[in-house]
C-alpha positions as CSV (number, residue, x, y, z in Angstrom):
1,M,-26.7,-24.3,-1.3
2,R,-26.6,-21.0,0.6
3,R,-22.9,-20.6,-0.2
4,T,-23.6,-21.2,-3.9
5,I,-26.3,-18.5,-3.9
6,G,-23.8,-16.1,-2.2
7,Q,-21.2,-16.9,-4.8
8,L,-23.7,-16.2,-7.6
9,R,-24.6,-12.9,-6.1
10,V,-21.0,-11.9,-6.1
11,V,-20.6,-12.7,-9.8
12,I,-24.0,-11.2,-10.8
13,G,-23.1,-8.1,-8.7
14,E,-19.9,-7.6,-10.6
15,F,-21.8,-7.9,-14.0
16,V,-24.5,-5.5,-13.0
17,G,-22.2,-3.2,-11.2
18,T,-23.1,-3.6,-7.5
19,N,-21.0,-4.9,-4.7
20,T,-23.7,-5.2,-2.1
21,Y,-23.1,-8.9,-1.4
22,A,-19.5,-9.2,-2.4
23,S,-17.8,-8.5,1.0
24,A,-20.1,-10.8,3.0
25,A,-20.0,-13.6,0.6
26,T,-16.3,-13.7,-0.2
27,D,-15.4,-13.7,3.5
28,Q,-17.0,-17.1,3.8
29,L,-15.3,-18.6,0.8
30,S,-12.3,-21.0,0.7
31,K,-9.0,-19.8,-0.7
32,R,-9.6,-21.6,-3.9
33,A,-13.1,-20.0,-4.3
34,R,-11.7,-16.6,-3.5
35,A,-9.1,-17.0,-6.1
36,V,-11.7,-18.0,-8.7
37,F,-13.8,-15.0,-7.9
38,Y,-10.8,-12.7,-7.9
39,L,-10.0,-14.0,-11.4
40,T,-13.6,-13.5,-12.4
41,R,-13.6,-9.9,-11.2
42,L,-10.3,-9.3,-12.9
43,G,-11.6,-10.8,-16.2
44,I,-14.7,-8.6,-16.1
45,R,-12.6,-5.5,-15.5
46,I,-10.2,-6.4,-18.3
47,L,-13.0,-6.8,-20.8
48,K,-14.4,-3.4,-19.7
49,Q,-11.1,-1.7,-20.1
50,W,-10.4,-3.5,-23.4
51,A,-13.6,-2.0,-24.8
52,R,-13.0,1.4,-23.2
53,D,-9.5,1.7,-24.7
54,K,-10.6,0.5,-28.2
55,C,-7.7,-2.0,-28.2
56,P,-8.6,-3.7,-31.6
57,Q,-8.5,-0.3,-33.3
58,Q,-5.3,0.6,-31.6
59,A,-3.7,-2.7,-32.6
60,A,-4.7,-2.1,-36.2
61,A,-2.9,1.3,-36.1
62,L,0.1,-0.2,-34.5
63,A,0.2,-3.0,-37.1
64,F,0.3,-0.3,-39.8
65,N,3.1,1.6,-38.0
66,T,5.0,-1.6,-37.4
67,A,4.8,-2.6,-41.1
68,L,6.4,0.7,-42.0
69,S,9.1,0.3,-39.3
70,L,10.1,-3.3,-39.8
71,V,13.3,-2.7,-41.8
72,P,14.4,0.4,-39.8
73,V,13.9,-1.2,-36.5
74,T,15.7,-4.4,-37.4
75,A,18.5,-2.4,-39.0
76,I,19.1,-0.5,-35.8
77,A,19.1,-3.7,-33.8
78,F,21.7,-5.3,-36.2
79,T,23.8,-2.2,-36.2
80,I,24.0,-2.3,-32.5
81,L,24.9,-6.0,-32.5
82,R,27.6,-5.4,-35.2
83,S,29.2,-2.9,-32.9
84,L,29.4,-5.6,-30.2
85,G,31.5,-7.8,-32.5
86,S,29.8,-11.1,-31.7
87,L,28.9,-13.0,-34.8
88,D,27.4,-15.9,-32.8
89,A,25.2,-13.5,-30.9
90,Q,24.0,-11.8,-34.1
91,S,23.2,-15.2,-35.6
92,R,21.2,-16.3,-32.6
93,L,19.3,-13.0,-32.4
94,S,18.6,-13.2,-36.2
95,D,17.0,-16.7,-35.7
96,F,15.1,-15.4,-32.7
97,V,13.7,-12.4,-34.5
98,A,12.7,-14.5,-37.5
99,N,11.0,-17.1,-35.4
100,Q,9.1,-14.6,-33.2
101,M,8.1,-12.0,-35.8
102,F,7.7,-14.1,-38.9
103,P,6.6,-17.6,-37.8
104,G,6.3,-19.9,-40.9
105,M,7.3,-17.0,-43.2
106,E,11.0,-17.7,-43.8
107,D,11.1,-15.9,-47.2
108,I,10.0,-12.6,-45.7
109,A,12.3,-13.1,-42.7
110,D,15.3,-13.7,-45.0
111,R,14.5,-10.7,-47.2
112,I,14.1,-8.3,-44.2
113,E,17.2,-9.6,-42.5
114,G,19.1,-9.2,-45.7
115,F,18.0,-5.6,-46.1
116,S,18.7,-4.8,-42.5
117,K,22.2,-6.3,-42.5
118,N,23.2,-4.3,-45.7
119,I,22.2,-1.0,-44.1
120,S,25.0,1.1,-42.7
121,V,25.4,4.7,-41.7
122,G,27.6,5.3,-44.8
123,A,25.1,3.6,-47.1
124,L,22.1,5.5,-45.7
125,G,23.6,9.0,-45.8
126,G,22.4,11.8,-43.6
127,V,18.8,11.9,-44.9
128,G,18.4,8.1,-44.8
129,L,19.8,7.9,-41.3
130,I,17.4,10.6,-40.1
131,F,14.5,8.9,-41.8
132,T,15.4,5.6,-40.1
133,I,15.6,7.1,-36.6
134,V,12.4,9.1,-37.1
135,T,10.5,6.0,-38.3
136,C,11.6,4.0,-35.3
137,Y,10.9,6.9,-32.9
138,S,7.5,7.4,-34.3
139,L,6.6,3.8,-33.6
140,Y,7.9,4.0,-30.1
141,S,6.1,7.3,-29.5
142,Y,2.8,5.8,-30.7
143,V,3.2,2.7,-28.5
144,E,4.1,4.8,-25.5
145,R,0.9,7.0,-26.0
146,I,-1.3,3.9,-26.1
147,F,0.3,2.5,-22.9
148,N,-0.2,5.8,-21.2
149,D,-3.9,5.8,-22.3
150,I,-4.3,2.3,-20.9
151,W,-2.8,3.5,-17.6
152,R,-4.8,6.7,-17.7
153,V,-1.7,8.9,-17.5
154,G,-2.6,12.5,-18.3
155,Q,0.8,14.1,-18.0
156,R,3.2,12.9,-20.7
157,R,7.0,12.7,-20.7
158,T,9.1,15.5,-21.8
159,M,10.9,15.1,-25.1
160,V,14.2,14.5,-23.2
161,G,12.6,11.8,-21.0
162,K,10.9,10.2,-23.9
163,F,14.1,10.1,-26.0
164,L,16.1,8.6,-23.1
165,T,13.5,5.8,-22.6
166,F,13.5,5.2,-26.4
167,Y,17.3,5.1,-26.5
168,A,17.5,2.7,-23.6
169,M,15.0,0.3,-25.1
170,V,16.5,0.2,-28.6
171,T,20.0,-0.2,-27.4
172,L,19.7,-2.4,-24.3
173,L,17.0,-4.8,-25.5
174,P,18.8,-6.2,-28.6
175,A,22.1,-6.5,-26.6
176,M,20.4,-8.2,-23.7
177,A,18.6,-10.5,-26.0
178,S,21.6,-11.6,-27.9
179,V,23.7,-12.1,-24.8
180,S,21.0,-14.2,-23.2
181,L,20.6,-16.3,-26.3
182,Y,24.4,-16.8,-26.6
183,W,24.9,-17.8,-23.0
184,S,21.9,-20.1,-23.0
185,G,23.5,-21.9,-25.9
186,V,26.9,-22.1,-24.1
187,F,25.6,-23.4,-20.7
188,I,22.5,-25.4,-21.8
189,G,23.6,-26.4,-25.3
190,G,21.2,-27.1,-28.0
191,S,18.7,-29.0,-25.9
192,T,14.9,-28.7,-26.4
193,A,14.6,-26.8,-23.1
194,A,17.1,-24.2,-24.1
195,R,15.5,-23.7,-27.5
196,F,12.1,-23.1,-25.8
197,L,13.0,-21.4,-22.5
198,A,15.6,-18.9,-23.8
199,P,13.3,-17.2,-26.4
200,L,10.4,-17.3,-23.9
201,G,12.5,-15.7,-21.2
202,I,13.6,-13.0,-23.6
203,Q,10.0,-12.3,-24.5
204,V,9.0,-12.1,-20.9
205,L,12.0,-9.7,-20.1
206,G,11.1,-7.4,-23.0
207,L,7.4,-7.3,-22.1
208,V,8.1,-6.7,-18.5
209,L,10.3,-3.7,-19.4
210,M,7.6,-2.4,-21.8
211,N,4.9,-2.7,-19.0
212,K,7.2,-1.1,-16.5
213,L,8.9,1.7,-18.5
214,L,6.5,2.9,-21.1
215,P,3.7,4.2,-18.9
216,R,4.7,7.5,-17.2
217,T,3.5,6.3,-13.8
218,N,4.7,3.9,-11.1
219,V,4.0,0.4,-12.3
220,N,4.8,-2.3,-9.7
221,W,6.9,-5.2,-10.8
222,R,4.3,-7.8,-9.9
223,A,1.7,-6.3,-12.2
224,A,4.2,-5.9,-15.0
225,L,5.3,-9.5,-14.7
226,V,1.8,-10.9,-14.6
227,G,0.9,-9.0,-17.8
228,A,4.2,-10.1,-19.5
229,L,3.8,-13.7,-18.6
230,F,0.3,-13.9,-20.0
231,T,1.4,-12.1,-23.2
232,A,4.4,-14.3,-23.7
233,V,2.5,-17.6,-23.2
234,V,-0.3,-16.5,-25.5
235,L,2.1,-15.4,-28.1
236,E,3.8,-18.8,-28.1
237,A,0.5,-20.6,-28.3
238,G,-0.7,-18.1,-31.0
239,K,2.4,-18.6,-33.0
240,F,2.0,-22.4,-32.9
241,G,-1.6,-22.2,-34.1
242,F,-1.0,-19.4,-36.6
243,V,1.8,-21.3,-38.4
244,R,-0.4,-24.4,-38.9
245,F,-3.5,-22.5,-39.8
246,A,-1.6,-20.2,-42.2
247,K,0.2,-23.1,-44.0
248,T,-2.9,-25.3,-44.3
249,M,-5.6,-22.8,-45.1
250,L,-4.7,-19.2,-45.6
251,L,-1.6,-19.6,-47.7
252,E,-3.4,-21.6,-50.4
253,S,-6.2,-19.0,-50.6
254,Y,-3.8,-16.0,-50.7
255,N,-1.5,-17.6,-53.2
256,G,-4.4,-18.0,-55.5
257,V,-5.1,-14.3,-55.4
258,Y,-1.8,-12.6,-54.7
259,G,0.7,-15.2,-56.1
260,S,4.2,-14.7,-54.8
261,L,3.0,-11.8,-52.6
262,G,0.7,-14.0,-50.7
263,L,2.9,-13.9,-47.6
264,I,2.4,-10.2,-47.1
265,P,-1.2,-10.4,-45.9
266,L,-0.2,-13.2,-43.6
267,L,2.6,-11.0,-42.1
268,L,0.1,-8.2,-41.5
269,I,-2.4,-10.5,-39.9
270,W,0.3,-11.9,-37.5
271,I,1.6,-8.4,-36.6
272,Y,-2.0,-7.3,-35.8
273,A,-2.6,-10.4,-33.7
274,S,0.7,-9.9,-31.9
275,W,-0.2,-6.3,-30.9
276,L,-3.6,-7.5,-29.7
277,M,-1.9,-9.8,-27.3
278,V,0.6,-7.2,-26.2
279,L,-2.2,-4.7,-25.5
280,L,-4.2,-7.4,-23.7
281,G,-1.1,-8.0,-21.4
282,A,-0.9,-4.2,-20.7
283,E,-4.6,-4.2,-19.8
284,I,-4.0,-7.2,-17.5
285,A,-1.1,-5.4,-15.8
286,F,-3.2,-2.3,-15.3
287,A,-6.2,-4.3,-13.9
288,V,-4.0,-6.3,-11.5
289,Q,-2.5,-3.2,-10.0
290,N,-5.7,-1.1,-9.9
291,L,-8.6,-3.6,-9.5
292,R,-9.9,-2.2,-6.2
293,V,-9.7,1.4,-7.4
294,L,-11.4,0.6,-10.7
295,E,-14.3,-1.1,-9.0
296,A,-14.6,1.8,-6.6
297,E,-14.7,4.1,-9.6
298,D,-17.6,2.2,-11.1
299,R,-19.5,2.5,-7.8
300,R,-18.8,6.2,-7.6
301,S,-19.8,6.8,-11.2
302,R,-23.2,5.3,-10.5
303,G,-23.6,7.0,-7.1
304,D,-21.6,10.1,-7.9
305,E,-20.5,10.5,-4.3
306,P,-19.6,14.2,-3.5
307,I,-16.3,15.1,-2.1
308,N,-16.3,16.7,1.4
309,G,-14.1,18.4,3.9
310,L,-13.6,15.4,6.2
311,L,-12.2,13.4,3.3
312,A,-10.0,16.3,2.3
313,A,-8.7,16.5,5.9
314,Q,-7.8,12.8,5.9
315,L,-5.9,13.2,2.6
316,L,-4.1,16.3,3.8
317,A,-3.2,14.6,7.1
318,V,-1.6,11.7,5.1
319,V,0.3,14.1,2.9
320,A,1.5,16.1,5.9
321,A,2.6,13.0,7.8
322,A,4.7,11.7,4.9
323,H,6.3,15.1,4.4
324,E,7.2,15.6,8.1
325,T,8.4,12.0,8.6
326,F,10.2,11.3,5.3
327,G,10.7,14.8,3.8
328,K,9.0,13.6,0.6
329,G,5.8,14.3,-1.4
330,V,3.1,11.8,-1.9
331,P,2.4,10.9,-5.5
332,K,-1.2,11.0,-6.8
333,A,-1.0,7.3,-7.7
334,Q,-0.3,6.4,-4.0
335,L,-3.3,8.4,-2.8
336,V,-5.5,6.7,-5.4
337,T,-4.4,3.3,-4.0
338,D,-4.5,4.2,-0.3
339,F,-7.9,5.9,-0.4
340,G,-9.5,3.6,-3.0
341,L,-10.6,6.7,-4.9
342,T,-10.3,7.6,-8.6
343,A,-7.6,9.9,-9.9
344,D,-10.4,12.3,-10.8
345,V,-11.7,12.5,-7.3
346,I,-8.2,13.0,-5.9
347,E,-7.6,15.8,-8.4
348,R,-10.9,17.6,-7.4
349,I,-9.9,17.5,-3.8
350,V,-6.4,18.7,-4.4
351,E,-7.6,21.5,-6.7
352,R,-9.9,22.8,-4.0
353,L,-7.1,22.7,-1.4
354,K,-4.7,24.4,-3.8
355,K,-7.0,27.4,-4.2
356,R,-6.7,27.9,-0.4
357,G,-3.0,27.4,-0.4
358,L,-3.3,24.3,1.8
359,I,-1.5,21.8,-0.5
360,A,1.1,22.1,-3.3
361,D,2.1,19.9,-6.2
362,V,5.9,19.8,-6.6
363,Q,8.3,18.0,-9.0
364,G,12.0,17.2,-8.6
365,D,13.7,15.7,-5.6
366,I,10.4,16.0,-3.7
367,N,7.9,14.5,-6.1
368,G,4.2,14.6,-5.4
369,Y,1.9,16.5,-3.1
370,I,3.2,18.4,0.0
371,P,1.4,20.6,2.5
372,G,1.0,24.3,1.4
373,R,2.4,25.3,4.8
374,A,3.3,23.8,8.2
375,A,0.8,21.3,9.4
376,N,0.4,23.0,12.8
377,T,-0.7,26.2,11.0
378,I,-3.5,24.5,8.9
379,T,-6.6,24.4,11.0
380,L,-9.4,21.9,10.4
381,D,-11.7,24.9,9.9
382,D,-9.5,26.0,7.0
383,V,-10.0,22.6,5.3
384,L,-13.7,22.2,6.1
385,G,-14.3,25.8,5.0
386,A,-12.7,25.0,1.6
387,F,-15.5,22.4,1.0
388,R,-18.4,24.1,2.7
389,S,-20.1,24.7,-0.7
390,S,-20.0,20.9,-1.4
391,D,-22.0,20.1,1.8
392,I,-25.7,19.5,1.5
393,E,-27.5,22.8,2.4
394,L,-31.1,23.6,2.9
395,A,-32.9,25.3,0.1
396,E,-34.8,28.5,0.9
397,G,-38.4,27.9,1.7
398,T,-38.2,24.1,1.8
399,A,-37.4,23.3,5.4
400,S,-39.3,23.6,8.6
401,D,-38.1,25.8,11.5
402,A,-37.3,22.6,13.5
403,L,-35.1,21.2,10.7
404,R,-33.3,24.6,10.3
405,S,-32.7,24.7,14.0
406,L,-31.2,21.2,14.0
407,V,-28.9,22.0,11.1
408,S,-27.8,25.2,12.8
409,D,-27.1,23.3,16.1
410,L,-25.0,20.7,14.2
411,D,-23.0,23.4,12.5
412,V,-22.3,25.1,15.9
413,A,-21.3,21.8,17.5
414,R,-18.9,21.0,14.6
415,K,-17.2,24.4,14.9
416,K,-17.0,24.0,18.6
417,R,-15.4,20.6,18.3
418,T,-12.9,21.5,15.6
419,H,-12.0,24.9,17.0
420,G,-8.3,25.2,17.5
421,L,-7.5,21.8,16.0
422,T,-4.9,21.7,13.2
423,I,-3.8,19.0,10.8
424,A,-0.8,18.4,13.0
425,D,-3.3,17.2,15.7
426,V,-4.8,14.5,13.5
427,L,-1.8,13.1,11.7
428,P,-1.8,9.3,11.2
429,L,0.1,7.4,13.9
430,A,2.3,5.8,11.3
431,A,2.9,6.6,7.7
432,A,4.4,4.4,5.0
433,P,7.2,6.0,3.0
434,P,6.2,7.2,-0.4
435,P,7.8,5.4,-3.4
436,S,11.3,6.6,-3.9
437,T,11.2,6.1,-7.7
438,K,9.5,8.5,-10.1
439,P,8.9,8.3,-13.8
440,L,10.9,10.3,-16.3
């Protein structure tokens, strides 16, 4: 009974935004119970992020952009496949695209495929080719912006970096998909397992790459895979249900109103539902990677904890240790994870240190934060002095002489204890190497 009460306190604490009982209660739980409560916390966080990022509205905008880009995107994909010269691969990919994007809507799939296959550079001309590329690029750019918003990335890619990522995705994904489908047919044959697992595997691969490459931040493979697996499974289940629901109910209603155009609203509904699932997978990936940080952010937003010099000294010591040991900078994302602080708090600390020349933000071979000068020349008094105005001070005329004397004695004792100490004297005993990869 006591354990049950503790478990309820954990769940209630997450809903009302307090972790007072979470640590004590979860330490006593079994592995299965801890897994359940982890999933509960994760689900709560995903719902909060889903509302914060306005995913239903974003999915509607993406559905509109996708409807405009259907023919250009499939045209580019088939153009790339034609250059590979594999008719079997093209045929398999055509079936895959029709089954995934237009479940139960064979007429629309055949028409779009026919338009796409008839498009060539010569037929388009210069203006048509530019329009096709711009349409595809605008869809990619919009998707990338939404993924960056989900991952709270403030600094966006340069035009060169964005184009390189776009080029890699539109050229590699169709080729990889067609090759995978071809070889799955060669080695596994036409078995039921091959017909199900090969498309599912391609979906997972494409979604993993989306989760990993689109945000301009370091996304770990585990988080990207979890989000991709969820989206792929839900898409398959949604496709199964949508086909039956559309054929039995919606199609009859729409045919009565739209006639032969009744499939168009169904297509738009499916595109919208698909983007909802993709964005939900991105939210899951973000929450899996940043759950502890996001919960800490909620606590700090309620308590509005001030930054201080001691916290800044800890941060600067970690940065200095990484730079002296590995010759690299420490990315902001790593500091967010290591300290359990929000990106906003890290930025406030760094900005205060930058003004004193104690830390620098560099890009290039050394990516991230590095000390502004040698660690043995940065004193603790320098760091603490940069945050002196953030400390709690006594207002004039509000404190007794005894309290003023106590505060003065504490200040003198602190200065005496830190006198002569530098950041080099307080470096961590061991530092983990910063991530070697950096976003474009």
